[in-house]
N, C-alpha and C positions, 0 to 999 in steps of 0.2 A: 352883303357889305357890309352892313350894320354889325353880324355877326364878327364877320374880318376885325374889324377897327376895334372891338369891344375885346374880341381876342390879342389883338395887338397891345392894346391898353392894359391889360392881364400880364402882359409878357413882360411890359415895360416896368410895369410896377413892381413884378416880381424880381425883375433885374436887381431895380434900384432898392429893394429892402435887403436882398444878400447882398449887394456891394456896401450897404450903410452898416449891416451886421458883420460882415468881416472887417471893413476898418473899423468899426467899434471892437472888436474881437484886437485886433492887432493893438488899438492905443490901450488897451486892459492889457496884456502881455507885454507891450512895453512898459507899462506903468509899474507890472510886477517885476520884471527884469530891471528896471531903475533902481526899485525899491530893495531889492535882492543885494546888489553888493555893499548897502550901506548896512544891512542886516548883519551880511558876513562879515564887514569890517568892524561892525560894532561887538562880533563876537571875537574876531581875531587879536583886538589888545588883550582882552582876558587872558586868553591860551597865549599870547606872547608874553606875556607878565608870567603868565604861572611860570612858561616855561626860564623866563629869564631870571626869574626868582629861585629855580631850581637849579639851573646854572652856576649861580653865585654863589651857593649854599654850596653844592660840587665844589665849586672852585676854592672856595675858604676853608673846607676841608682838606681837600689835597694839600692846599698850602701850609694847613697846620700840621697835617702829618710830616711833610716832608721837611719842614724848619724842627720839628720834636726830631723825630728819626737822625737828620742830618748830629744834631747836639748831643743826641744818644746816643747812637753809635759810637761818634768822636769822644766822650767822656768816658764810655763803659771801655774803650781801646788804649787810653791812655795811660802808658806806663809810666814808674808804678802805680800800680792797683794800690789801693788804701783809702785812709778815712777821707781825706780831699776828694777822693772819685766818687766816693760810698756817699759824699754830703751833695754833689755837683749831681750825681745820678737822681738823690730823693726830691733832689728842688727843683729837677728838670719834670719828676712823673706828678709832683704835687703844682707845680703853673699849668702842666698840658692835660693832665686829669681831673675828671670829679672829684667832690671831693668825695663821695662815696666809693666810688672804686680804687683811690688814691688808699683808703682804709684797708681795703683788699690782700693789697700787690705782696704784703708780706705772706701772708697765706699761699696764695699761689706760688711763690716762689719755692717757701717751702716745700708744697705737696710736690709739684714738679721739676723741682730740682735745677731749675733753668729761668733765665729771665725771660717774661711773659711778655716783650714786647719785641724781644728778639728769636725767643723760643731757643735758644743757646747757653750756653755756661760762661761764653766769652766772645769777642767781638775782635773785628780787625776794618781798621779805617777805607782798608779794598773794598769792602761790603758797601760803601755809598757808591764806587764804581757800577754797581749792578742793581741800584736801589731802584724798584718802581711802585708807584702807586697807582691803584685803579679804583673806580667805582664798584662795588659789589652789588650782587642782587636785591639784598632786603635795601629798606628805605635808609638807614642810615648806617651802612656796612661800607668799609673801604678792603682793599685786598692792598697788604704790603709784601712784598716779596723782595729777596735778594739771594743770590748764590755764593754761600763761602767758598767752596770749592766745586763738585760736582752738582749737586743735588740743591733745587732751587727750596728754599725754605719761604714757606706762606703764612701768614697771620693774617687774621681775620680781625678787625679794630671796627668799633663800634663807635661813631661820632657824633655826638649830641649841640644842639643848641644851649649853652647856655648863658642867659644874659644876651649879652651883646656880641659876644665869643664863642666859639666851638672847644669846646672837650673831648677829649677820648674816655670813654664811659663803659669801654671791657676791649679786650683783645681774646683770640682763641687760638 
């Protein structure tokens, strides 16, 4: 009988210890789970903020290119071509391009015998109807395209932040 009582006490002790350990594990797991969202949410704002900054940069670069190409195609297509148009085109280039790239433009035109922004020798206001701008694969690259007749013209444009604004730094 004494053995039976001792056995009952051991089983009861083992069960209580097991339940207590299970309860402790559950409490620890609950603490881990309650801390996990806090850690994830601590990381999330940084990721959201970086993604938001990237989207903001792309938005501003897109806006810059849309504005530039709208004005540029309009000025380039205005008839009659002459000193006033050339002056307006140079003003647009100076306003929207980095100083270093602006200095290179005459050499690029001379070498290619085409306007580097349009990859063409002339322009038409109708190009604006098919003008598209999208983010390229490279960090600061944007792809500007339009369809003058049948063939799509694609220009790879690099846009960089200069001070508080964005500027065109190269075209290919």
